[in-house]
TORKOL-4160 file (C-alpha; in steps of 0.2 Angstrom, whole numbers, padded with zeros to 4 digits, m for minus):
118
<pt num="1" X="0051" Y="m0145" Z="m0042"/>
<pt num="2" X="0038" Y="m0138" Z="m0054"/>
<pt num="3" X="0022" Y="m0129" Z="m0050"/>
<pt num="4" X="0012" Y="m0144" Z="m0052"/>
<pt num="5" X="0021" Y="m0153" Z="m0038"/>
<pt num="6" X="0018" Y="m0139" Z="m0025"/>
<pt num="7" X="0012" Y="m0147" Z="m0008"/>
<pt num="8" X="m0005" Y="m0144" Z="m0003"/>
<pt num="9" X="0000" Y="m0134" Z="0013"/>
<pt num="10" X="0010" Y="m0122" Z="0002"/>
<pt num="11" X="m0004" Y="m0120" Z="m0011"/>
<pt num="12" X="m0017" Y="m0116" Z="0003"/>
<pt num="13" X="m0005" Y="m0103" Z="0011"/>
<pt num="14" X="m0001" Y="m0095" Z="m0006"/>
<pt num="15" X="m0020" Y="m0094" Z="m0009"/>
<pt num="16" X="m0024" Y="m0087" Z="0008"/>
<pt num="17" X="m0010" Y="m0074" Z="0007"/>
<pt num="18" X="m0016" Y="m0069" Z="m0011"/>
<pt num="19" X="m0034" Y="m0067" Z="m0005"/>
<pt num="20" X="m0029" Y="m0057" Z="0010"/>
<pt num="21" X="m0018" Y="m0045" Z="0000"/>
<pt num="22" X="m0032" Y="m0043" Z="m0013"/>
<pt num="23" X="m0045" Y="m0040" Z="0001"/>
<pt num="24" X="m0034" Y="m0027" Z="0009"/>
<pt num="25" X="m0032" Y="m0018" Z="m0008"/>
<pt num="26" X="m0051" Y="m0019" Z="m0011"/>
<pt num="27" X="m0054" Y="m0011" Z="0007"/>
<pt num="28" X="m0042" Y="0003" Z="0002"/>
<pt num="29" X="m0051" Y="0006" Z="m0014"/>
<pt num="30" X="m0068" Y="0006" Z="m0005"/>
<pt num="31" X="m0061" Y="0018" Z="0008"/>
<pt num="32" X="m0055" Y="0030" Z="m0007"/>
<pt num="33" X="m0073" Y="0030" Z="m0013"/>
<pt num="34" X="m0082" Y="0032" Z="0004"/>
<pt num="35" X="m0072" Y="0044" Z="0014"/>
<pt num="36" X="m0079" Y="0062" Z="0013"/>
<pt num="37" X="m0063" Y="0073" Z="0012"/>
<pt num="38" X="m0047" Y="0072" Z="0003"/>
<pt num="39" X="m0037" Y="0071" Z="0019"/>
<pt num="40" X="m0047" Y="0056" Z="0025"/>
<pt num="41" X="m0047" Y="0048" Z="0007"/>
<pt num="42" X="m0028" Y="0048" Z="0006"/>
<pt num="43" X="m0025" Y="0036" Z="0020"/>
<pt num="44" X="m0036" Y="0021" Z="0015"/>
<pt num="45" X="m0028" Y="0018" Z="m0002"/>
<pt num="46" X="m0011" Y="0020" Z="0005"/>
<pt num="47" X="m0013" Y="0008" Z="0019"/>
<pt num="48" X="m0023" Y="m0004" Z="0007"/>
<pt num="49" X="m0010" Y="m0003" Z="m0006"/>
<pt num="50" X="0005" Y="m0006" Z="0006"/>
<pt num="51" X="m0003" Y="m0020" Z="0016"/>
<pt num="52" X="m0011" Y="m0028" Z="0001"/>
<pt num="53" X="0005" Y="m0028" Z="m0008"/>
<pt num="54" X="0014" Y="m0036" Z="0007"/>
<pt num="55" X="0001" Y="m0051" Z="0006"/>
<pt num="56" X="0003" Y="m0053" Z="m0013"/>
<pt num="57" X="0022" Y="m0052" Z="m0012"/>
<pt num="58" X="0023" Y="m0064" Z="0003"/>
<pt num="59" X="0012" Y="m0077" Z="m0008"/>
<pt num="60" X="0024" Y="m0074" Z="m0023"/>
<pt num="61" X="0039" Y="m0077" Z="m0012"/>
<pt num="62" X="0033" Y="m0093" Z="m0005"/>
<pt num="63" X="0028" Y="m0099" Z="m0022"/>
<pt num="64" X="0044" Y="m0094" Z="m0030"/>
<pt num="65" X="0054" Y="m0102" Z="m0016"/>
<pt num="66" X="0045" Y="m0119" Z="m0016"/>
<pt num="67" X="0040" Y="m0120" Z="m0035"/>
<pt num="68" X="0056" Y="m0113" Z="m0043"/>
<pt num="69" X="0068" Y="m0115" Z="m0029"/>
<pt num="70" X="0075" Y="m0098" Z="m0032"/>
<pt num="71" X="0080" Y="m0083" Z="m0021"/>
<pt num="72" X="0066" Y="m0070" Z="m0019"/>
<pt num="73" X="0076" Y="m0055" Z="m0025"/>
<pt num="74" X="0062" Y="m0048" Z="m0036"/>
<pt num="75" X="0049" Y="m0049" Z="m0022"/>
<pt num="76" X="0061" Y="m0041" Z="m0009"/>
<pt num="77" X="0065" Y="m0026" Z="m0021"/>
<pt num="78" X="0047" Y="m0023" Z="m0025"/>
<pt num="79" X="0043" Y="m0024" Z="m0006"/>
<pt num="80" X="0056" Y="m0011" Z="m0002"/>
<pt num="81" X="0051" Y="0000" Z="m0017"/>
<pt num="82" X="0032" Y="0000" Z="m0012"/>
<pt num="83" X="0037" Y="0002" Z="0007"/>
<pt num="84" X="0047" Y="0018" Z="0003"/>
<pt num="85" X="0037" Y="0026" Z="m0011"/>
<pt num="86" X="0019" Y="0024" Z="m0004"/>
<pt num="87" X="0022" Y="0034" Z="0012"/>
<pt num="88" X="0032" Y="0047" Z="0003"/>
<pt num="89" X="0019" Y="0049" Z="m0010"/>
<pt num="90" X="0006" Y="0051" Z="0003"/>
<pt num="91" X="0016" Y="0064" Z="0012"/>
<pt num="92" X="0019" Y="0074" Z="m0003"/>
<pt num="93" X="0001" Y="0074" Z="m0009"/>
<pt num="94" X="m0005" Y="0079" Z="0008"/>
<pt num="95" X="0007" Y="0093" Z="0010"/>
<pt num="96" X="0003" Y="0100" Z="m0008"/>
<pt num="97" X="m0016" Y="0099" Z="m0004"/>
<pt num="98" X="m0013" Y="0107" Z="0013"/>
<pt num="99" X="m0003" Y="0121" Z="0005"/>
<pt num="100" X="m0016" Y="0124" Z="m0008"/>
<pt num="101" X="m0030" Y="0124" Z="0004"/>
<pt num="102" X="m0021" Y="0137" Z="0015"/>
<pt num="103" X="m0017" Y="0148" Z="0000"/>
<pt num="104" X="m0036" Y="0147" Z="m0005"/>
<pt num="105" X="m0041" Y="0151" Z="0013"/>
<pt num="106" X="m0051" Y="0135" Z="0016"/>
<pt num="107" X="m0061" Y="0134" Z="0032"/>
<pt num="108" X="m0057" Y="0115" Z="0034"/>
<pt num="109" X="m0039" Y="0118" Z="0036"/>
<pt num="110" X="m0032" Y="0126" Z="0053"/>
<pt num="111" X="m0022" Y="0141" Z="0051"/>
<pt num="112" X="m0003" Y="0140" Z="0054"/>
<pt num="113" X="0003" Y="0146" Z="0071"/>
<pt num="114" X="0018" Y="0155" Z="0064"/>
<pt num="115" X="0024" Y="0159" Z="0046"/>
<pt num="116" X="0036" Y="0146" Z="0038"/>
<pt num="117" X="0049" Y="0160" Z="0034"/>
<pt num="118" X="0052" Y="0163" Z="0053"/>
């Protein structure tokens, strides 16, 4: 089956999933711009990217399965990569910013209850 022969229901489903994924990514980008502090700003693009990618990857998987009749290994690997790396990146960025703010003595960040060394 070629891409021109895709059933209407599949084309509508792929279109809907692509639009949902794009919308969620857009919401994440808007959240990045609108949130006031770094710690609030870091969550919106992380969630938008993760859930937006899931929508686009699901659309790609359906289109590849129906249109090309192939296994969706690429989509599965991209899903695993995005699902693992996005939260890890969020955690590392947040910890680095938290450490920087504590060293600088920022009033926005609560002080640690006990030193890390103990």
